[in-house]
FIDRENBA-217495 format. One line per field, with one value per atom (N, C-alpha, C): x, y, z; atom name; residue number from 0. Coordinates in Angstrom, 3 decimals. Example, Ala and Ser with C-alpha at 12.3 -4.5 7.8 and 13.67 -1.06 7.14 Angstrom:
c1 = (13.190;12.300;13.200;12.850;13.670;12.900)
c2 = (-5.690;-4.500;-3.300;-2.250;-1.060;0.030)
c3 = (7.800;7.800;7.800;7.080;7.140;7.870)
atom = (N;CA;C;N;CA;C)
seq = (0;0;0;1;1;1)
This chain:
c1 = (24.411;23.994;22.880;22.608;21.103;20.020;18.655;18.156;17.151;16.680;16.391;14.829;14.039;12.867;12.174;11.338;10.959;9.786;9.382;8.225;8.805;10.110;10.850;11.520;10.604;11.196;12.475;13.151;14.683;14.809;13.686;13.555;12.172;12.309;11.203;10.338;10.690;10.357;9.223;9.341;8.594;7.290;6.917;5.732;4.381;4.670;3.451;3.189;4.199;4.527;3.397;4.020;2.976;1.900;1.511;-0.227;-0.686;-0.260;-1.094;-1.259;-0.174;-0.318;-1.230;-1.058;-2.052;-3.577;-4.089;-5.171;-5.597;-4.799;-4.758;-5.197;-4.225;-4.514;-5.817;-6.303;-7.603;-8.360;-8.367;-9.597;-9.602;-8.630;-8.416;-9.087;-8.903;-9.446;-11.085;-11.236;-12.687;-13.015;-12.012;-12.004;-11.726;-13.081;-12.923;-12.268;-11.241;-10.228;-10.941;-10.763;-11.163;-10.092;-10.204;-9.467;-9.159;-9.492;-8.993;-8.212;-7.708;-6.481;-7.104;-8.385;-8.909;-9.161;-8.390;-8.767;-9.254;-10.007;-10.425;-11.330;-12.333;-13.313;-12.861;-11.530;-11.293;-10.960;-11.372;-11.058;-9.540;-9.268;-7.834;-7.313;-7.980;-7.988;-7.814;-8.992;-8.559;-7.406;-6.723;-5.673;-4.527;-4.835;-3.453;-3.560;-4.656;-4.804;-3.987;-4.398;-3.679;-1.905;-1.812;-0.106;0.539;-0.020;0.242;0.434;-0.344;-0.723;0.461;0.720;1.915;3.147;3.317;4.631;4.830;4.024;4.131;4.558;3.644;4.230;5.524;5.780;7.243;8.575;8.234;9.046;8.829;8.127;8.052;8.632;8.790;9.354;10.864;11.331;12.542;13.299;12.703;13.256;13.439;12.189;12.211;13.866;13.625;14.891;16.457;16.365;17.477;18.023;16.695;16.909;17.408;16.815;17.567;18.951;19.269;20.997;21.843;21.292;22.192;22.252)
c2 = (-22.810;-21.799;-22.339;-22.176;-22.767;-21.650;-21.886;-20.978;-20.517;-19.523;-19.535;-19.147;-19.982;-20.423;-19.719;-18.708;-17.964;-18.964;-19.745;-20.367;-21.604;-21.962;-23.210;-22.926;-23.351;-22.809;-23.614;-22.596;-23.073;-23.771;-23.851;-24.965;-25.833;-26.760;-28.113;-28.036;-28.128;-28.447;-27.066;-26.030;-24.929;-25.108;-25.804;-26.048;-25.970;-26.949;-26.996;-26.044;-25.049;-23.751;-22.690;-22.759;-21.656;-22.121;-22.884;-23.669;-23.162;-23.646;-23.408;-21.456;-20.809;-19.140;-18.738;-19.625;-19.169;-19.398;-20.117;-20.493;-19.600;-19.539;-18.342;-16.765;-16.520;-15.294;-14.980;-16.018;-16.318;-16.166;-16.682;-16.727;-15.283;-14.727;-13.400;-12.572;-12.727;-11.657;-12.279;-12.915;-13.447;-14.246;-14.332;-15.332;-16.881;-17.508;-18.962;-19.555;-20.167;-21.032;-22.874;-23.115;-25.081;-25.920;-26.601;-27.224;-28.392;-28.590;-29.668;-29.436;-28.016;-27.104;-26.684;-26.776;-25.912;-24.619;-23.561;-22.543;-21.586;-22.724;-21.841;-20.968;-20.814;-20.089;-18.702;-18.810;-17.596;-16.254;-15.477;-14.078;-13.528;-13.320;-12.836;-11.812;-11.051;-9.833;-10.359;-11.673;-11.891;-12.990;-13.453;-14.278;-13.273;-11.883;-11.155;-10.457;-10.720;-10.058;-11.287;-12.256;-13.164;-13.234;-13.109;-13.381;-12.302;-11.146;-9.678;-9.958;-10.407;-10.394;-11.760;-12.451;-13.379;-12.974;-12.138;-11.716;-10.749;-9.992;-8.902;-9.609;-10.495;-11.233;-12.259;-12.168;-13.001;-12.236;-10.792;-9.725;-9.399;-9.309;-9.202;-10.100;-11.289;-12.055;-12.278;-12.264;-11.776;-10.979;-9.587;-8.560;-8.521;-9.522;-9.501;-10.410;-11.342;-12.509;-11.851;-10.793;-10.015;-9.205;-8.636;-7.733;-8.555;-9.558;-10.711;-10.727;-10.649;-11.230;-10.217;-9.051;-7.752;-7.458)
c3 = (-10.112;-9.083;-8.612;-7.065;-6.765;-6.942;-7.137;-7.209;-6.019;-5.650;-4.193;-4.446;-3.761;-4.138;-2.428;-2.662;-1.236;-0.803;-1.385;-0.552;0.169;0.054;0.572;2.061;2.895;4.453;4.699;5.320;5.639;6.483;7.663;8.548;8.194;7.733;7.567;8.524;9.792;11.253;11.602;10.955;11.216;10.523;9.717;9.217;10.151;11.096;12.068;13.072;13.059;13.959;12.758;11.681;10.780;10.457;10.290;9.885;11.018;12.373;13.638;13.831;13.334;13.678;12.400;11.364;9.999;10.900;11.256;12.028;13.020;13.803;14.968;14.428;13.297;12.922;12.131;11.363;10.846;11.624;13.001;13.858;14.558;14.764;15.477;14.786;13.157;12.040;11.491;12.359;12.047;10.378;10.146;8.532;8.982;8.356;8.556;7.639;8.168;7.167;7.381;6.154;5.672;6.699;7.446;8.063;7.149;6.345;5.036;4.270;4.089;3.548;2.319;1.798;0.723;0.763;-0.202;0.007;-0.804;-1.788;-2.802;-2.945;-1.704;-1.417;-0.629;-0.583;0.356;-0.541;-0.289;-0.805;-0.717;-2.098;-1.881;-1.016;-0.986;0.125;1.848;1.816;3.045;3.625;2.334;2.157;2.451;2.255;2.405;3.291;4.406;6.016;6.579;6.311;7.034;6.757;5.331;5.177;5.991;5.940;6.335;7.818;8.322;10.070;10.502;9.765;9.675;10.054;8.515;8.569;9.430;9.835;11.117;12.189;12.719;13.819;13.681;12.718;12.674;12.730;12.350;12.606;13.699;14.446;16.186;16.843;16.203;16.901;16.939;15.506;15.349;16.039;16.123;16.757;18.300;18.821;20.317;20.772;19.648;20.095;19.780;18.675;18.894;19.881;20.079;21.193;22.884;22.616;23.911;23.596;22.964;22.409;22.529;22.786;22.824;24.470)
atom = (N;CA;C;N;CA;C;N;CA;C;N;CA;C;N;CA;C;N;CA;C;N;CA;C;N;CA;C;N;CA;C;N;CA;C;N;CA;C;N;CA;C;N;CA;C;N;CA;C;N;CA;C;N;CA;C;N;CA;C;N;CA;C;N;CA;C;N;CA;C;N;CA;C;N;CA;C;N;CA;C;N;CA;C;N;CA;C;N;CA;C;N;CA;C;N;CA;C;N;CA;C;N;CA;C;N;CA;C;N;CA;C;N;CA;C;N;CA;C;N;CA;C;N;CA;C;N;CA;C;N;CA;C;N;CA;C;N;CA;C;N;CA;C;N;CA;C;N;CA;C;N;CA;C;N;CA;C;N;CA;C;N;CA;C;N;CA;C;N;CA;C;N;CA;C;N;CA;C;N;CA;C;N;CA;C;N;CA;C;N;CA;C;N;CA;C;N;CA;C;N;CA;C;N;CA;C;N;CA;C;N;CA;C;N;CA;C;N;CA;C;N;CA;C;N;CA;C;N;CA;C;N;CA;C;N;CA;C;N;CA;C;N;CA;C)
seq = (0;0;0;1;1;1;2;2;2;3;3;3;4;4;4;5;5;5;6;6;6;7;7;7;8;8;8;9;9;9;10;10;10;11;11;11;12;12;12;13;13;13;14;14;14;15;15;15;16;16;16;17;17;17;18;18;18;19;19;19;20;20;20;21;21;21;22;22;22;23;23;23;24;24;24;25;25;25;26;26;26;27;27;27;28;28;28;29;29;29;30;30;30;31;31;31;32;32;32;33;33;33;34;34;34;35;35;35;36;36;36;37;37;37;38;38;38;39;39;39;40;40;40;41;41;41;42;42;42;43;43;43;44;44;44;45;45;45;46;46;46;47;47;47;48;48;48;49;49;49;50;50;50;51;51;51;52;52;52;53;53;53;54;54;54;55;55;55;56;56;56;57;57;57;58;58;58;59;59;59;60;60;60;61;61;61;62;62;62;63;63;63;64;64;64;65;65;65;66;66;66;67;67;67;68;68;68;69;69;69)
């Protein structure tokens, strides 16, 4: 039986798009992200805001996609 790791992307090519979305969301929220990928100085609260907003956007995109198919 295979394990399901929620952090594994089903579409590996989406990595760049998700990274771009992360920086866009952070900028909109006024949170500075390090361009070198180190987030040790990022507050947990801020990381949660970024992740929550990314999830919200992805759900909106999926809903719009599904609505367009009907």
